[in-house]
N, C-alpha and C positions, 0 to 999 in steps of 0.2 A: 469515615469514608474509604469500602475497602473497593481497591482495586481492580477490574474485569475485564482485562484483555480480552482481545478475538482475533483470531486469526483476518491472514488480510490477501490480496489479491495487489499484482503491482499498479494497476488501475487508481487503488485508492492513493495510492503517495504522487498521482500527478495533482492538477492547479484545480481548487479548489472554489471558483471565483460565484457561481451563483450563490446568492443567499449568503455573502457573505460583507454585506455593505456593514461596514463599523468593527470590525474586526481586523487581525492581523494574520500571517501565512509564513510559516517561516521552514527554509530546507536546512539544515544543519550537516557537516559531512567532519570527522574529523580521524585519524590517521596516527596511528604511532609506528613508525620507518625506521628499518634500518640505519647503519651509518651516524645516531644520533639523533636524527632528523624527526620529526615528525610536523602536523600540519591539521588546521582547520581551515572549513569556507562555508558560510551562513548568505543565506538570501533572505530577506524581510519584505513581505509587501504590506503596506499597509491600502486597506478598503476602504478607502473616503470621496466613492464618487466622483466628483473632475476635480479632487484634491488627492486621491490616491497618487503614493510614490514609493520606491525601492532603498532600500539599504541594504549593501552588499559587502563584502568583507572576504580576506581571505591572510592567513597567518601562517608565518612557516617563523618553526622553533628549530633549535638546535640544542643540544643537551637541556630541554626543557628551556633555553632562554630567545628573546622575541628575535628574530634576526631580519623580519620585514614582515610588515601590511601594509596592504591594500584596503583603501577604504573608499566606497562611491555613494553618493546619494542620486538617485535620478526621478526623472519624474516617471507617473505611468505609462506613457504613451512610449518611451523606451522599453519595455517591458514585453515578454508575448511569452505562450505558455502552451502545453496542451492539457486537456481534460479527459484524455483518452490514455495518456502514458504518461511519464516523469521526463518532461521537457520544456528547457526554461531558456530562453534566450534573454540577453541584457546588450542593450546599444547593439543589434543585430549580430552578435557571439554566443555561437551557442554554449553556456556554461554546466548544464546539467541532462544527460542524457540516458533515459533506463529503457531496457528493453528484455526480454524475453528470446535465451539462445533457442533457435528452432530445432537442434537436437539435442542438447543437454538437457533442455530446461530448466537452465539454472537464471539467475534474477542479474544481469550486467549494466552496468552505470558510467559512463563514463565523464571525469570531472574535469571543466579548464575553467583556468583563470591566468592571469600575468598581464604584464608589465614590460616593460625594454629589460630588463634587470631581473626582473624576478618572480614566480607563480610557477603553477600545476598542473601537469598531465598526464592521468591518474585513471586507472580503471580500479574498480572495485566490484567484486563479484560476490555473491550474498551466500553463506556457509553456514546459515541457522534462520529458523523460523522466524519469520516477521507474525508483529502484533502491533494493535491498535486500544486503544481504550480512557475514559474519560480520568481526567484528575480535579484537585480545584482549580488548574488555571484553564484549561479544554481540552480536545482533543491532541492528546499524546499519540503517534506514531512513530515504532520503532523497529527497524531492524540494527541486530546488535552485533552483528558479528558479519565480518566481510574478511577476504583476502584480496590486497591492495597491491598492484603492480603497476609501473611507470618510470616519468621522471617527474621532475624540480627541476626550479633554473635558480640559481643562486650566483648574484654578479654575473649574470648572462651566462654562466656556467650551464649543463644541461648534467644533471645527475640521474643514472637512473638507482630506481628505489623499490625496494617493497618491505611490505609489515599487516599487520592486523590495521579496519577498517569500524564505523561507527556511524551510523546516520540515522538521525532522528526529523520528522515531517513534525509541523504542530500548529494547530488552528487556537485561536485564544480570540475573545473579545478587549475591543480599545480601552475600554471600564476595569481589567483585570486589576490596575494600579489599586480601587480602590476597595478591594476587597478583598486582594492577596498580596501580601508582604513582600516572599519571596520564596526560592526553595535552590537547593543544593544536588546537587545529582552527581553521580559519576559508574562509570562499570569496569568490572575485572575480568581479565580473560585468563583462562586456563585451556590445557590442550585440549579436556575430554567437559569442556561447558564455557558459558559465561555468565556473567551475573548481570545484571542490571539493575542501581537504584538510586532513589530518591527522598528527599522529604520537601515537602510544600506546607509551607505556615500561612495561613488564614488572616484576617484583621482581627479575629476572637482568638489568635495564638492557637487555633486549632492547627494540628500537624495530623497531613496524609502520608504515612511511612510506605513503599512499596520496594517492593525485591519482588525482579522475576527471575527467575533461575532459565537458562538454555541448556539443553542437552539432548542428543538424539533427534535433531530435529524434530522439537516438542517445547513447549514452555509451560512453566509452572509458576503461577502469580501466588505468591504467601504471604496469609494471612496475619492484617496487621498488627494482631495480638501477638502475634512472637516475633515483629521488627524492634532492637534496638538502636536506637540515635541518638548519641549521648558524646556532646563537643564538649573535648578536653580543657583547650586552648584556644584563644583568638586571639589577634590581632586587627589595632587598627591602622585602615586601610583608608584612603582617602575620605577622612571621618566618619567612616562607619568600621564596626567590629564584626570581622568576620573568621571564621572556623577557620584555623590551621593545623590542629590535630583534635582527631576524633575517632572515635566507637563505633562499630557496626557490628552488630549478632544476631545471630537465627540460632532459632534450638527449635528444631519439631521433624515430625518424621517426614519430610521432602526433605530438608538441609538443614545443615548445621554448620555456621559461619561466626568465626572471629576473627575481625578485623580490626588492625590499628592503622591508620591513614593521617599522615603528613605530608602538608603541603610547605613548599620551602620557596618556591618562584610562583610568581603569580605574575599576571598579565592583567590590567584594567582597562576599560572602554566605557563608554556611557553615553548616552543619548539625555534629555529631558525627562523625569520622570525612572530612570533607570540605568541603577550601577550594576557593570556585570565584569566579576574576575575570573577568567581562565588560568586553573591551575597546572599544574604537574607532580600529583598525589605519590607517594610510595605509599604503596598496600603490604603489608606484614601481618601473616597470621596463619590461617588454615582453613578447610573445607575440608568438608564429606559429602559427598555424591554417591550416591546407590552404594553404602559400605566401601568406600575408595576414601582414603584421607588423602589427601594432596596439601602443601606445604606451601603458601604464597608469597613472594618477594617480586613484586610488580609493580610500573614506574606505569601510569596513563593520566588520561588525561582526565579531568572533573570540571564542572561549572558552577559558580557561586553566583545568585541572581538577588538584589536587592531593590523593590521601584522605594522610589521615594529616597 
């Protein structure tokens, strides 16, 4: 299945309540920040009529190690949002607000979540072209790159931070675990480009391999026949084999990519039928974009999910 992303407007990133009975809608943000910090925040809405509910969470990391996790389950009556703009409230607290600046036309998002001791209050400003497309799992909307600045709160202390961020917005049916085994996902930021990649496996062991290159406010989806994703080493975690060393290669007229990815720090979380790991991954290798060759040695956040 070839991945055919298309451009979006900011309204596409808003709430999609209409026609979503029996679906899950997810807003996810992460960022690699200075001073050794990184973060991720997620809101999952399960649309089940009167039985709808919301799972939300925020994680703060220091040098890749989890230092705090906020995790909440709420009934749907404590959730609200807009179908016109990215705007999400939980327990009457605004946690996501996206708008387009009237002067610069930049997409700006304010992301907030905290408790008494830990939290985030960050501004994400879009710096790359956004896109969305269909995968084995469902609809995948991605804004691959943001400049990020603001504050995090650690042991009640406010810390000014800045860095690079990422956002995706997914909609998929609740029966997805019956036809999908899971996925592996990540991204690599360079000075002049961002590469977003994923490998999604269905229950027939067929893999959908995706690589999207963002550069110069454009995006290019790579032919899956030119994408090579190979797991070199696995480790058993929580009773499941998960990849800890893998290779990602692309070689065609649009992109040359040769990466080794090694994961040493894992954060596992789960709900019934879902096992999820968030990795801090070190990528090494090289990339060739527009005749320019760049060496890669970076750390970023990756995800690995297995149903059942």
